[in-house]
C-alpha positions in Angstrom: -89.5 -33.0 88.5 -86.8 -32.4 90.1 -85.0 -28.9 90.7 -82.3 -29.4 88.9 -84.5 -30.3 85.4 -86.1 -28.1 82.9 -89.3 -29.3 81.2 -90.1 -28.8 77.3 -93.3 -30.6 76.1 -93.0 -34.2 77.0 -89.3 -34.5 77.9 -87.3 -33.3 80.4 -83.6 -32.0 80.7 -81.3 -31.8 83.0 -80.3 -28.5 84.0 -76.5 -28.5 83.6 -76.9 -30.2 79.9 -78.4 -27.4 79.6 -76.0 -25.1 80.8 -73.2 -26.9 78.9 -74.9 -26.6 75.7 -75.3 -22.8 75.5 -71.8 -22.9 76.7 -70.7 -24.4 73.4 -72.2 -22.4 71.8 -71.7 -19.1 72.4 -68.0 -19.9 71.6 -68.8 -20.8 68.5 -71.3 -17.9 67.9 -68.5 -15.1 69.1 -65.2 -16.2 67.7 -64.1 -14.3 64.9 -64.1 -16.2 61.4 -61.2 -17.6 59.9 -59.9 -14.7 57.5 -59.8 -15.6 53.6 -56.1 -15.4 52.2 -55.7 -12.4 49.9 -53.9 -13.1 46.2 -50.7 -13.2 46.2 -48.6 -10.1 46.0 -51.4 -8.2 47.2 -52.7 -7.0 50.6 -55.2 -8.4 52.6 -58.0 -6.2 53.8 -57.1 -4.5 57.3 -53.6 -5.9 57.7 -50.8 -3.7 57.6 -47.8 -6.0 56.4 -47.7 -7.3 53.0 -47.5 -10.7 52.4 -44.4 -10.5 51.3 -41.5 -8.4 51.7 -40.9 -5.4 49.5 -37.6 -5.8 47.0 -35.3 -3.7 48.1 -35.3 0.1 46.2 -32.9 0.9 43.4 -29.4 2.3 44.1 -29.6 0.7 47.9 -26.7 -0.6 49.4 -28.5 -4.4 48.5 -29.0 -5.8 45.2 -31.7 -7.4 44.7 -29.2 -10.4 43.3 -25.7 -10.8 45.0 -23.0 -10.8 42.8 -21.4 -14.5 42.7 -18.5 -14.5 44.8 -15.8 -15.8 41.8 -16.6 -13.4 39.7 -14.1 -10.6 38.8 -15.3 -7.2 37.5 -13.3 -6.0 33.9 -10.6 -3.3 34.1 -9.7 -4.5 37.6 -6.1 -5.6 38.2 -6.9 -9.1 38.3 -8.9 -8.6 34.7 -8.3 -6.2 32.3 -10.1 -4.4 29.8 -9.6 -6.1 26.6 -7.2 -4.9 24.0 -9.0 -3.6 21.5 -8.7 -4.8 18.0 -8.1 -2.2 15.5 -10.4 -1.9 12.2 -7.8 -0.3 9.3 -9.5 2.8 8.4 -8.5 5.2 5.2 -5.6 6.7 5.6 -5.8 10.6 6.3 -4.6 12.5 3.4 -2.2 13.9 5.8 0.5 13.1 8.6 2.3 15.1 10.4 5.7 13.8 11.6 7.8 16.9 12.6 7.1 19.8 12.2 8.7 20.7 8.9 7.3 17.6 7.3 3.8 16.5 6.4 3.3 13.1 4.6 0.2 13.0 1.8 -0.6 9.6 0.8 -1.9 9.6 -2.8 -2.3 5.8 -3.3 -2.4 3.0 -0.6 -2.9 -0.3 -1.4 -5.6 0.6 -4.6 -6.0 -1.8 -7.7 -6.5 0.0 -11.0 -7.9 -2.4 -13.3 -8.6 -1.0 -17.0 -8.3 2.3 -15.8 -8.8 4.8 -19.0 -7.1 8.4 -18.0 -3.9 9.0 -16.4 -4.3 8.5 -12.8 -1.7 10.4 -11.0 -0.7 14.0 -12.6 1.6 15.9 -10.6 1.6 19.3 -11.2 0.0 21.4 -8.3 2.0 23.9 -6.3 1.1 21.2 -3.7 3.2 18.9 -5.7 5.7 21.6 -6.0 6.0 22.1 -2.4 9.4 20.1 -1.0 8.4 19.7 2.6 5.2 17.8 1.6 6.1 14.1 1.1 3.8 12.7 -1.9 3.7 8.8 -1.8 1.9 6.5 -3.8 2.2 2.6 -2.5 1.4 -1.0 -2.8 -1.7 -0.2 -5.4 -1.5 -2.0 -8.6 -2.0 -0.8 -11.9 -3.1 -2.8 -15.2 -5.0 -3.7 -18.2 -4.8 0.0 -19.6 -3.6 2.3 -22.1 -2.5 5.3 -20.0 -0.2 5.9 -17.9 -0.4 5.7 -14.1 1.9 8.3 -13.0 3.4 11.7 -14.8 5.6 14.0 -12.7 5.2 17.4 -14.3 6.4 19.5 -12.1 6.8 18.0 -8.3 9.4 17.3 -5.9 9.4 15.0 -2.8 7.4 11.9 -4.6 7.7 8.2 -2.9 6.9 5.5 -4.7 7.1 2.3 -3.7 5.6 -1.3 -3.3 3.1 -1.2 -6.6 2.5 -3.3 -9.3 2.3 -2.1 -13.1 1.3 -4.7 -15.5 0.0 -4.6 -19.0 -0.1 -1.3 -19.2 0.4 -0.6 -23.8 -1.7 1.1 -26.4 -1.4 -1.5 -28.9 -1.7 1.3 -31.4 1.3 1.0 -33.7 4.0 3.7 -33.1 2.1 5.3 -29.7 3.6 4.2 -27.0 3.0 4.5 -23.1 5.5 4.5 -20.0 4.0 3.3 -16.8 5.8 6.2 -15.3 6.9 9.1 -16.6 8.9 12.1 -15.6 8.6 14.5 -18.7 9.6 17.8 -17.3 8.4 20.1 -19.7 10.0 23.9 -20.0 9.7 25.5 -16.6 9.4 22.1 -14.8 11.5 21.6 -11.4 11.5 18.0 -10.5 13.7 17.2 -7.4 13.9 14.1 -4.6 12.0 11.6 -6.4 12.4 7.9 -5.1 11.0 4.9 -6.9 11.5 1.5 -5.3 10.4 -1.8 -4.4 7.9 -1.5 -7.6 7.3 -4.4 -10.3 7.3 -3.6 -14.0 5.8 -6.0 -16.2 4.7 -5.6 -20.2 5.0 -2.0 -20.4 4.5 -0.5 -24.5 7.2 1.4 -23.5 9.2 1.8 -20.7 8.9 1.0 -17.5 10.5 3.8 -16.4 11.3 7.5 -18.9 12.8 10.2 -17.5 13.6 14.0 -18.5 13.2 15.2 -22.4 14.5 19.0 -23.3 15.2 20.7 -20.2 17.6 19.6 -17.6 16.1 20.4 -14.7 15.6 17.2 -12.9 17.6 16.4 -9.9 17.7 13.7 -7.3 16.2 10.3 -9.1 16.4 7.3 -7.2 15.1 4.1 -8.8 15.8 1.6 -6.5 14.9 -2.6 -6.1 12.4 -2.8 -8.2 12.2 -5.5 -11.4 11.2 -4.5 -15.2 10.6 -7.7 -17.1 9.5 -7.8 -20.9 8.6 -10.4 -23.8 9.3 -10.2 -27.8 6.8 -7.9 -29.1 6.3 -5.5 -25.4 8.3 -3.1 -24.3 11.2 -0.8 -24.9 13.2 -0.3 -21.5 13.1 -0.6 -18.4 14.6 2.8 -17.7 14.9 5.3 -20.3 16.8 8.4 -19.1 17.4 11.9 -21.1 17.6 15.2 -20.7 18.7 15.2 -17.0 20.8 17.0 -15.0 20.9 14.2 -12.3 22.1 12.9 -10.4 19.8 9.9 -11.4 20.2 6.8 -9.3 19.4 3.6 -10.5 20.5 0.9 -8.1 19.7 -2.8 -6.8 17.4 -3.5 -9.6 16.8 -6.7 -11.6 15.8 -6.3 -15.9 15.1 -8.7 -18.2 13.4 -9.8 -21.0 13.4 -6.5 -23.4 13.5 -6.9 -27.0 13.6 -4.9 -30.1 10.9 -2.6 -30.6 9.6 -2.1 -34.0 7.3 0.7 -35.1 6.3 2.3 -38.2 8.7 5.0 -37.0 12.0 2.2 -37.2 14.0 0.4 -39.7 12.4 -1.8 -40.4 9.4 -0.9 -40.1 7.3 -2.7 -37.4 3.4 -2.6 -35.8 4.4 -2.6 -32.1 3.0 -0.2 -29.5 6.4 2.0 -29.4 8.4 4.3 -30.9 11.6 2.1 -31.2 14.3 0.6 -28.8 17.1 -1.8 -30.2 16.4 -3.5 -26.7 18.7 -2.5 -23.8 17.3 -3.1 -20.5 18.8 0.5 -19.7 19.2 3.2 -22.0 21.3 6.5 -21.3 21.1 9.5 -24.4 19.6 12.5 -25.2 15.7 13.5 -26.3 13.3 16.1 -26.9 13.2 18.1 -29.2 16.8 19.6 -29.3 18.1 16.5 -28.2 19.4 17.4 -24.9 21.9 14.4 -23.6 21.5 13.5 -20.0 24.2 13.9 -17.4 25.5 12.8 -13.9 23.7 8.9 -13.5 24.7 6.3 -11.9 23.9 2.7 -12.4 25.2 0.5 -9.8 24.6 -3.2 -7.9 21.7 -4.2 -10.6 21.2 -7.7 -12.3 20.5 -7.3 -15.8 20.0 -10.2 -18.2 18.3 -12.0 -21.1 18.0 -8.4 -22.9 19.3 -8.0 -26.2 21.8 -5.1 -24.6 21.9 -4.6 -20.6 23.0 -1.3 -21.1 23.3 1.5 -23.7 24.3 4.6 -23.1 25.0 7.5 -26.2 24.4 11.2 -27.7 26.9 13.0 -25.5 25.6 11.5 -22.2 28.1 12.8 -19.6 29.3 11.5 -16.0 28.2 8.7 -16.8 29.0 5.5 -13.4 28.5 2.3 -13.9 29.5 -0.2 -11.3 29.5 -3.2 -9.5 26.8 -4.2 -11.8 26.2 -8.3 -12.7 25.8 -8.4 -16.9 25.1 -11.9 -17.9 23.6 -13.9 -20.9 22.5 -11.0 -22.8 21.5 -11.9 -26.5 24.2 -9.4 -28.2 25.5 -7.4 -25.4 26.4 -6.2 -22.3 27.2 -2.5 -22.2 27.3 -0.6 -25.3 28.9 3.1 -25.7 28.9 5.1 -28.1 29.8 9.1 -28.3 29.6 9.6 -24.6 31.7 12.7 -23.1 32.5 11.2 -20.0 32.1 7.2 -18.1 33.8 5.4 -15.5 32.7 1.7 -16.0 34.4 -0.4 -12.8 34.2 -3.6 -10.8 31.1 -4.8 -12.6 30.9 -9.0 -13.8 30.3 -9.4 -17.2 29.7 -13.1 -18.5 27.6 -15.0 -20.9 27.3 -12.0 -23.5 28.9 -12.8 -26.8 30.2 -9.4 -26.3 30.5 -7.7 -23.6 31.5 -4.0 -23.5 31.3 -1.9 -26.9 32.6 1.4 -26.9 32.6 3.5 -29.8 33.8 6.8 -30.0 34.4 8.0 -26.6 35.2 9.8 -25.1 34.0 13.2 -26.9 36.5 16.2 -26.7 37.4 17.3 -23.8 35.7 14.2 -21.5 37.3 11.4 -19.8 36.6 7.4 -19.9 38.0 5.4 -17.2 37.4 1.1 -17.5 39.2 -0.9 -14.4 38.9 -3.6 -12.0 35.8 -5.9 -14.1 35.4 -9.2 -14.5 34.9 -10.6 -18.1 34.2 -14.1 -18.4 34.5 -14.9 -21.8 33.0 -13.0 -24.7 34.4 -10.3 -26.4 35.5 -7.1 -25.3 35.6 -4.5 -28.7 37.2 -1.0 -27.8 36.8 1.7 -30.8 37.8 4.8 -29.1 40.2 6.4 -26.5 39.0 4.7 -23.5 
């Protein structure tokens, strides 16, 4: 055996080979083990740093996701906030336009179909306040046996843009008006405007004004349309027992026929008190038969009625001017026992009789008939006019 060999039983291994084997074995035995990867999102045992970076905390400068460079936030000069869509709401009951003027909207855009009681009866202290304008506009009143609006004691009222249709009792001799302004004893009616409304098939009158008292002033009936048909209706506008002024201007009225009830001769069964069929009638009214004063009828169209206009029963200071009165069945204008009257600048055509004047003016009164245009027809004057 040589000095570089080691004996192992029968075998011999060179000494240098043993040293090489021991060196390789010591490297594999003493090297640290390969670590097992940690589960995603956890920290491996014995380490300090997490395997993934910690996301930025809320409130730091850097957001977790960058804002796209093309995005422009709303509310900037480049992209202002959008104009909001306003949803209509109910009109507030009181809207102040100046320190001395309040508007109270009683009705706006509502439909009353088949209502069973008078809807708007103005008679309270608030209704009498001239600094509060009461407004009824853009509403529909139809298919009822009751008046829609009654002004018993009221000042500063605007009634505009409404429709009144098929308002009638269907009870013989019992008529109903769409708008009634009776003004009973002790009342005060002032500054009433009725404009741009439609009145159709009203059992009695579209608008009736006054009774015994004359305390009705400054009523404006403007740019409305009144229509009726055979067997329905008395008059478009009926004025009696009013001090005035009452202005009836710019309206269209047509279709009015005689109204026959148990109170008329001959009698009938219509739901009215009685009428010969004028579109406008100006006369007396109430128990004591108070006449109408200071009425202006101007720039209206009155056609296809029995009479266009009837004025009677002691009416005083009546002005009829600039109207077109045509194609009525019997007369354009009927005047009987009027105290003072002016008829001027009207055009009358297609009426069998344009004007019939009787017993006018009454003693101490006056009458003027000037600058009117008559096309065909007859002018019949039986008085001093």
